[in-house]
MDTraj code that builds the backbone (N, CA, C; nanometers):
import mdtraj as md
import numpy as np

residues = "MET LEU ILE CYS PHE GLY VAL SER TRP PRO ILE ALA LEU ILE LYS THR TYR THR THR LYS SER VAL LYS GLY LYS SER PHE LEU PHE LEU PHE LEU VAL LEU LEU GLY TYR ILE PHE GLY VAL ILE HIS LYS LEU THR TYR ASN TYR ASP TYR VAL ILE TRP LEU TYR ILE LEU ASN GLY LEU LEU VAL LEU ALA ASP MET ALA LEU TRP PHE ILE TYR LYS ASP ASN ASN".split()
xyz = np.array([
    [-10.7726, -4.8848, -3.6340],
    [-10.7931, -4.7697, -3.7184],
    [-10.6849, -4.7633, -3.8264],
    [-10.5599, -4.7807, -3.7873],
    [-10.4513, -4.7726, -3.8846],
    [-10.4618, -4.8816, -3.9905],
    [-10.5044, -4.9986, -3.9516],
    [-10.5180, -5.1080, -4.0477],
    [-10.6347, -5.0807, -4.1427],
    [-10.7467, -5.0347, -4.0894],
    [-10.8620, -5.0032, -4.1761],
    [-10.8278, -4.8914, -4.2736],
    [-10.7612, -4.7874, -4.2251],
    [-10.7188, -4.6800, -4.3153],
    [-10.6166, -4.7329, -4.4152],
    [-10.5292, -4.8211, -4.3694],
    [-10.4281, -4.8785, -4.4581],
    [-10.4889, -4.9591, -4.5712],
    [-10.6049, -5.0163, -4.5488],
    [-10.6759, -5.0890, -4.6541],
    [-10.7551, -4.9918, -4.7412],
    [-10.8082, -4.8873, -4.6811],
    [-10.8936, -4.7927, -4.7533],
    [-10.8159, -4.7048, -4.8501],
    [-10.6959, -4.6612, -4.8150],
    [-10.6211, -4.5710, -4.9024],
    [-10.5868, -4.6326, -5.0373],
    [-10.5397, -4.7581, -5.0430],
    [-10.5134, -4.8149, -5.1760],
    [-10.6392, -4.8245, -5.2618],
    [-10.7523, -4.8540, -5.1998],
    [-10.8781, -4.8602, -5.2752],
    [-10.9107, -4.7225, -5.3318],
    [-10.8944, -4.6187, -5.2500],
    [-10.9197, -4.4822, -5.2966],
    [-10.8222, -4.4433, -5.4073],
    [-10.6974, -4.4837, -5.3941],
    [-10.5969, -4.4538, -5.4975],
    [-10.6327, -4.5205, -5.6298],
    [-10.6718, -4.6459, -5.6245],
    [-10.7079, -4.7183, -5.7460],
    [-10.8290, -4.6533, -5.8120],
    [-10.9279, -4.6143, -5.7313],
    [-11.0468, -4.5493, -5.7860],
    [-11.0099, -4.4172, -5.8538],
    [-10.9280, -4.3375, -5.7883],
    [-10.8872, -4.2095, -5.8471],
    [-10.8087, -4.2321, -5.9753],
    [-10.7189, -4.3275, -5.9744],
    [-10.6357, -4.3549, -6.0919],
    [-10.7195, -4.4056, -6.2096],
    [-10.8148, -4.4920, -6.1818],
    [-10.8940, -4.5489, -6.2923],
    [-10.9978, -4.4511, -6.3454],
    [-11.0568, -4.3691, -6.2585],
    [-11.1582, -4.2740, -6.3039],
    [-11.0972, -4.1425, -6.3506],
    [-10.9735, -4.1172, -6.3145],
    [-10.9041, -3.9915, -6.3485],
    [-10.9821, -3.8701, -6.2979],
    [-11.0477, -3.8866, -6.1827],
    [-11.1286, -3.7794, -6.1270],
    [-11.1059, -3.7710, -5.9767],
    [-11.0995, -3.6490, -5.9267],
    [-11.0882, -3.6275, -5.7825],
    [-11.2132, -3.5578, -5.7289],
    [-11.3217, -3.5701, -5.8035],
    [-11.4472, -3.5086, -5.7624],
    [-11.4865, -3.5612, -5.6248],
    [-11.5163, -3.4697, -5.5351],
    [-11.5537, -3.5065, -5.3999],
    [-11.4376, -3.5189, -5.3043],
    [-11.3147, -3.5095, -5.3537],
    [-11.1975, -3.5170, -5.2664],
    [-11.1539, -3.3768, -5.2290],
    [-11.1210, -3.3603, -5.1049],
    [-11.0756, -3.2314, -5.0552],
    [-10.9259, -3.2372, -5.0285],
    [-10.8525, -3.1470, -5.0907],
    [-10.7089, -3.1432, -5.0657],
    [-10.6808, -3.1073, -4.9200],
    [-10.7612, -3.0178, -4.8638],
    [-10.7435, -2.9802, -4.7232],
    [-10.7608, -3.1020, -4.6328],
    [-10.8606, -3.1847, -4.6617],
    [-10.8814, -3.3066, -4.5833],
    [-10.7596, -3.3981, -4.5932],
    [-10.7104, -3.4196, -4.7159],
    [-10.5932, -3.5051, -4.7339],
    [-10.4734, -3.4495, -4.6577],
    [-10.4558, -3.3173, -4.6620],
    [-10.3449, -3.2536, -4.5916],
    [-10.3577, -3.2747, -4.4408],
    [-10.4783, -3.2587, -4.3875],
    [-10.4972, -3.2764, -4.2431],
    [-10.4742, -3.4208, -4.2005],
    [-10.5167, -3.5155, -4.2828],
    [-10.4904, -3.6570, -4.2519],
    [-10.3397, -3.6832, -4.2532],
    [-10.2710, -3.6306, -4.3544],
    [-10.1245, -3.6466, -4.3601],
    [-10.0589, -3.5847, -4.2374],
    [-10.1052, -3.4677, -4.1976],
    [-10.0509, -3.4032, -4.0790],
    [-10.0706, -3.4903, -3.9558],
    [-10.1858, -3.5541, -3.9461],
    [-10.2099, -3.6462, -3.8353],
    [-10.1120, -3.7622, -3.8344],
    [-10.0845, -3.8174, -3.9513],
    [-9.9862, -3.9270, -3.9587],
    [-9.8458, -3.8780, -3.9230],
    [-9.8113, -3.7587, -3.9660],
    [-9.6794, -3.7023, -3.9315],
    [-9.6670, -3.6880, -3.7798],
    [-9.7718, -3.6363, -3.7152],
    [-9.7689, -3.6242, -3.5699],
    [-9.7657, -3.7612, -3.5022],
    [-9.8316, -3.8600, -3.5623],
    [-9.8251, -3.9957, -3.5088],
    [-9.6839, -4.0512, -3.5139],
    [-9.6138, -4.0267, -3.6238],
    [-9.4747, -4.0717, -3.6366],
    [-9.3875, -4.0004, -3.5334],
    [-9.4072, -3.8702, -3.5194],
    [-9.3286, -3.7944, -3.4216],
    [-9.3523, -3.8484, -3.2806],
    [-9.4776, -3.8777, -3.2483],
    [-9.5082, -3.9340, -3.1160],
    [-9.4376, -4.0681, -3.0962],
    [-9.4442, -4.1528, -3.1987],
    [-9.3793, -4.2838, -3.1873],
    [-9.2274, -4.2699, -3.1722],
    [-9.1693, -4.1745, -3.2411],
    [-9.0243, -4.1548, -3.2314],
    [-8.9819, -4.1010, -3.0951],
    [-9.0648, -4.0173, -3.0351],
    [-9.0229, -3.9516, -2.9114],
    [-9.0703, -4.0213, -2.7845],
    [-9.1866, -4.0880, -2.7881],
    [-9.2414, -4.1432, -2.6647],
    [-9.2600, -4.2938, -2.6629],
    [-9.2941, -4.3526, -2.7745],
    [-9.3341, -4.4928, -2.7701],
    [-9.2951, -4.5627, -2.9002],
    [-9.1671, -4.5743, -2.9266],
    [-9.1218, -4.6343, -3.0521],
    [-9.1557, -4.7835, -3.0536],
    [-9.2323, -4.8235, -3.1547],
    [-9.2618, -4.9646, -3.1771],
    [-9.2967, -4.9849, -3.3243],
    [-9.3393, -5.1054, -3.3584],
    [-9.3645, -5.1402, -3.4991],
    [-9.4778, -5.0599, -3.5610],
    [-9.5654, -5.0029, -3.4800],
    [-9.6803, -4.9275, -3.5309],
    [-9.6349, -4.8063, -3.6114],
    [-9.5135, -4.7591, -3.5858],
    [-9.4615, -4.6445, -3.6613],
    [-9.4641, -4.6737, -3.8109],
    [-9.4437, -4.8008, -3.8478],
    [-9.4427, -4.8360, -3.9899],
    [-9.5814, -4.8250, -4.0527],
    [-9.6849, -4.8460, -3.9744],
    [-9.8211, -4.8262, -4.0244],
    [-9.8476, -4.6779, -4.0489],
    [-9.7999, -4.5937, -3.9561],
    [-9.8130, -4.4490, -3.9766],
    [-9.7383, -4.4052, -4.1025],
    [-9.6185, -4.4554, -4.1201],
    [-9.5376, -4.4174, -4.2365],
    [-9.6035, -4.4670, -4.3656],
    [-9.6466, -4.5918, -4.3671],
    [-9.7121, -4.6474, -4.4865],
    [-9.8379, -4.5688, -4.5221],
    [-9.9219, -4.5437, -4.4234],
    [-10.0440, -4.4683, -4.4492],
    [-10.0125, -4.3267, -4.4946],
    [-9.9108, -4.2657, -4.4364],
    [-9.8700, -4.1323, -4.4789],
    [-9.8249, -4.1302, -4.6237],
    [-9.7518, -4.2329, -4.6646],
    [-9.7080, -4.2418, -4.8044],
    [-9.8261, -4.2601, -4.8989],
    [-9.9249, -4.3371, -4.8562],
    [-10.0446, -4.3551, -4.9383],
    [-10.1223, -4.2244, -4.9518],
    [-10.1292, -4.1474, -4.8443],
    [-10.1956, -4.0176, -4.8514],
    [-10.1174, -3.9239, -4.9430],
    [-9.9850, -3.9277, -4.9343],
    [-9.9033, -3.8466, -5.0258],
    [-9.9305, -3.8836, -5.1711],
    [-9.9438, -4.0122, -5.1987],
    [-9.9752, -4.0563, -5.3347],
    [-10.1125, -4.0056, -5.3770],
    [-10.2082, -4.0085, -5.2859],
    [-10.3421, -3.9579, -5.3162],
    [-10.3373, -3.8074, -5.3428],
    [-10.2550, -3.7360, -5.2676],
    [-10.2386, -3.5921, -5.2897],
    [-10.1764, -3.5656, -5.4266],
    [-10.0804, -3.6474, -5.4658],
    [-10.0180, -3.6320, -5.5974],
    [-10.1214, -3.6533, -5.7080],
    [-10.2049, -3.7563, -5.6932],
    [-10.3100, -3.7797, -5.7920],
    [-10.4096, -3.6643, -5.7941],
    [-10.4347, -3.6044, -5.6789],
    [-10.5253, -3.4896, -5.6734],
    [-10.4712, -3.3768, -5.7608],
    [-10.3409, -3.3501, -5.7507],
    [-10.2815, -3.2456, -5.8345],
    [-10.2843, -3.2817, -5.9830],
    [-10.2633, -3.4082, -6.0138],
    [-10.2604, -3.4511, -6.1532],
    [-10.3992, -3.4397, -6.2161],
    [-10.5028, -3.4795, -6.1424],
    [-10.6371, -3.4891, -6.1998],
    [-10.7313, -3.3779, -6.1584],
    [-10.6848, -3.2760, -6.0872],
    [-10.7762, -3.1728, -6.0361],
    [-10.8472, -3.0966, -6.1481],
    [-10.7878, -3.0860, -6.2662],
    [-10.8500, -3.0127, -6.3753],
    [-10.9420, -3.0997, -6.4602],
    [-10.9516, -3.2289, -6.4302],
    [-11.0356, -3.3208, -6.5082],
    [-11.1815, -3.3199, -6.4640],
    [-11.2151, -3.2471, -6.3613],
    [-11.3532, -3.2505, -6.3088],
    [-11.4427, -3.1605, -6.3876],
])
top = md.Topology()
chain = top.add_chain()
for i, resn in enumerate(residues, 1):
    res = top.add_residue(resn, chain, resSeq=i)
    for name in ("N", "CA", "C"):
        top.add_atom(name, md.element.get_by_symbol(name[0]), res)
traj = md.Trajectory(xyz[None], top)
């Protein structure tokens, strides 16, 4: 799941950046996904620290970038 999402987020970022549109994107959805990654990192730090934490962090950063683009382009719809 983390690898598939890790591949999907850059594609979504590129699409948003090139089209300059966030039509169909929900900020609440992006926030909830980011929250899930934050909880995943917390779990890895407290119970099961391993290399997978870096996938959570990377995906979280990609979601943050998508959220930033949402704010930049939200008025372009």
